[in-house]
C-alpha positions as CSV (number, residue, x, y, z in Angstrom):
1,M,12.9,19.8,-30.2
2,K,16.3,18.1,-31.3
3,I,17.9,16.0,-28.7
4,L,21.9,15.3,-29.4
5,A,22.0,11.5,-27.7
6,M,25.8,10.5,-26.7
7,E,26.2,6.8,-25.7
8,T,28.7,5.6,-23.3
9,E,29.5,1.8,-22.6
10,T,29.0,0.8,-19.5
11,S,29.6,-2.8,-19.6
12,T,32.8,-4.2,-22.0
13,T,31.5,-7.6,-21.8
14,K,30.5,-9.3,-25.5
15,C,27.0,-8.9,-26.4
16,P,24.8,-11.8,-27.4
17,E,23.6,-11.6,-31.0
18,T,20.3,-11.8,-29.9
19,L,20.4,-8.8,-27.8
20,L,22.1,-7.0,-30.6
21,K,19.2,-7.8,-33.0
22,A,16.8,-6.4,-30.6
23,E,18.8,-3.4,-30.3
24,S,18.4,-2.9,-34.1
25,R,15.0,-3.5,-34.5
26,R,14.0,-1.3,-32.1
27,V,16.2,1.9,-33.3
28,W,14.6,1.0,-36.7
29,E,10.8,0.9,-35.4
30,L,12.1,4.5,-33.5
31,L,14.0,5.9,-37.2
32,Q,10.7,4.9,-39.0
33,S,8.3,6.6,-36.3
34,G,10.4,9.8,-37.3
35,I,11.6,9.6,-33.4
36,I,15.4,9.3,-34.5
37,R,16.3,11.0,-37.0
38,E,19.8,10.5,-37.6
39,I,22.0,8.2,-36.2
40,Y,26.0,7.5,-36.3
41,F,28.8,5.1,-34.9
42,R,31.8,7.8,-34.0
43,Q,35.1,6.9,-35.9
44,D,37.1,7.5,-32.6
45,R,35.5,5.1,-30.5
46,A,32.9,2.4,-30.3
47,S,29.8,4.3,-29.2
48,A,26.9,5.7,-31.2
49,V,25.3,9.6,-31.8
50,I,21.7,9.7,-32.0
51,I,19.6,13.0,-33.2
52,L,16.2,12.7,-32.1
53,E,13.0,14.8,-32.4
54,C,11.5,15.0,-29.0
55,R,9.1,17.2,-26.9
56,D,12.1,17.6,-24.6
57,G,14.8,15.9,-22.5
58,A,12.8,13.9,-20.4
59,E,10.8,12.4,-23.5
60,A,14.0,11.6,-25.2
61,A,15.5,9.7,-22.1
62,G,11.9,7.7,-22.0
63,V,12.6,6.7,-25.9
64,L,16.5,5.8,-25.5
65,N,15.4,3.8,-22.1
66,S,13.5,1.8,-24.3
67,L,16.2,0.6,-26.4
68,P,17.2,-3.1,-24.9
69,L,20.7,-2.3,-24.5
70,V,20.0,0.7,-21.9
71,R,16.9,-1.5,-20.4
72,Q,19.9,-4.3,-19.7
73,G,22.6,-1.7,-18.5
74,R,25.0,-2.4,-20.8
75,I,25.3,1.6,-22.4
76,R,23.8,4.9,-21.1
77,F,23.3,8.5,-23.1
78,D,24.1,11.8,-22.2
79,I,21.1,13.8,-23.5
80,I,21.6,17.1,-25.1
81,P,18.7,19.6,-25.8
82,L,19.7,21.6,-29.0
83,A,18.7,24.9,-30.1
84,A,18.7,26.3,-33.7
85,Y,22.2,28.4,-34.2
86,S,21.1,32.6,-34.2
87,G,24.4,33.4,-34.5
88,F,23.5,35.1,-38.5
89,A,22.0,37.6,-36.8
90,R,24.9,39.4,-36.1
91,L,25.4,39.8,-40.0
92,F,22.3,41.7,-40.5
93,G,22.5,44.3,-37.4
94,T,19.1,44.2,-34.8
């Protein structure tokens, strides 16, 4: 199942470089394992948007909770399960 995860910052204090490197390392591991499929920064605010491939929202929450910035309470994610768009069926009848 595809999961959309949208980050919200919960702390405005400056992050130590070691914590940011640990975050990047963990994201890289999750990308290499195929769990994180895509990751972006938003242009309108300082936050990330992640597409994950997980069994369900609970698994996605567990994965995101493994991120150092989440563990340190500096960010959190809204988790949104996605389904394939079925609207094209309207073009072809029943």
